[in-house]
N, C-alpha and C positions, 0 to 999 in steps of 0.2 A: 223434673225439679219438685213438683208437688209431692210425688211419692217420697222422695229423699227428705223432704220437711216433714211429712207425715210419719215417716219411719223413727226419724231421731224424735220428734215430739212425742210421739207414742212411747218408746223405749224410756224417755225420762221421766215422762209422766207416771210410768209404771213403776220404775225405780223410785222416784221420790214418793209415790203412795205408800209402797212397802216400807220405804224408810221411814215414815210417820210413826210406823209401829216400834220402832226403836226407843220411842219416849216411855213405854211401859215397862221395858226391863230396866230403863235409866231410873224411873221413879221407884221400883222395887228396891234396886241395889242402895240407892240414897236412903230410902225409907229403911231398910236393913241395917246400913251402917249408923245412922243416927240413933236408932232403937239400941245398936249394941253399945254404942259409945256412951250416950246419955243414961240409958236406963240400967244397963248391966256393966258400965264402966269397963268395957271388953271390946276396944274397937278392932276391927280387923285389918289385916295386912294389905288386903287387897281391894277394899271398897273404894278408896279414893282414885286408885289408878284405873279399876274397871269402869267408874264412871267417866274419867278422861278417854277412855278408849270408846266407849260406846257414843259420847257425845261427838268425839273425833268423827267417827264413822258417819253419825247423824249429818255433822256438818257439811263433810266432803260428798256425801251421796246427795246432799239437798243443794248443791249448788246449781246443778243444771236445771233443775225445775225452778227455782228461784228466778234464774236468767230466762226461762220460758214464759214465767209469769210477769216479766218486767219487775221484779221484787228487788234487785240491787239498787243501791243508791246511785242515783244520775243526777247532775247539775243541769237543769234544762232552763237556766235563764236565757240563753240564746235561742234554744231550739223550742222554746214554747211559742215565739214568734214567727217560726218559718210554716209554710204550708206543709201539707202531708208529704208532698214530693219532694219539698226542700228538707225536711227531716230524714226523708229516705236517703237522699243524697248525703247528708252530714254522717248518718249511720253507716253508709256504706264505705265511707273514708275512713271512719274510725275503727269500724271492725275490721277493715281490711289491712290498715296500717299499724293499729294497735293492738286490738283484742285477738285476732287470729294468730299473729306471731307470738305474742306473749304466751298465749295458753296453748299454743302447740308445743313451744319449748319447756312449759311447766309440766305439761303432759308427758313430753318425752324424759324429761329429768326424773319425774315422779316414778315413772314405768321403770327407767333405769335404778333408780333408788330401790324401788320395791324388789326388782329382780335381783340385784345384788344381796339383799336382805334375805331373800326366800333362797339363794343358792346357799347361805351359810346357815339356814335356820335359825336366824338371829332371834336371841332372847332379849328382854329388856335388862337393865342392869340393876334391878332392885332386889329386895330380899325375896319378893313373890316370884319374879324372874318368869312372866309368862311371854309366850312367843309374840315378838312384835312384828315380823315379817307380815301376816295378813293385813295387817293395819296399812304398813307401808304400800301394799299391794292396793288396797281400797283407795289409797292417796291417788295412784295413777289412774284408777278407774274413774275417780271424782274430777279429775283435771281433764282427763279424756271426754267424759260426756259434757262436761262444761264447753271445751273447745268445739265439740260436734253441735252442742246447741247453739253456740255463737254462729257456726256456719249455717244453720238452719235461719238464725234471725237475719243474717247477711242475705241469704237467698229470699226470705220474705220481703225484705228492702228493695232488691232488685224487682222482684215481682210489683211492688208499689209504683217503682220508678217506671216499670213498663206500663204501668195501667191495669195489670192483670189482676190485682188484688183490691 
């Protein structure tokens, strides 16, 4: 169990850290677009769309690390009064009944969606018409990694309940 948790956490931390560097090209594209639009009155056809793509990738690949670091919004009105084992029981129930099934099917659907898009080499329906299938594939990866990170969190809570952590 420890090995699986360590592998999932390490992969998601690595992806998350590399993903953080996407902010640099995002800032560069926004800067270029603003410069062209306001300094030269010559906006690009691709600037706005590319920023949406980069941010979308950044968002999807950041989901799992945010889960690992407990950064997602939680309502802790009840659980803040629970003992550590009480919180672990609550988390085991909610991750088993809600988180795992929802994100399993989100990952499954996104992978299917991405696969269909890749099979037809789908292009975006804009004047720029960039390939959109890689972005849809990244969506599947993002939800898969979030699902796996949820499994890691579930296993950590099982360890707490057993007294092993």
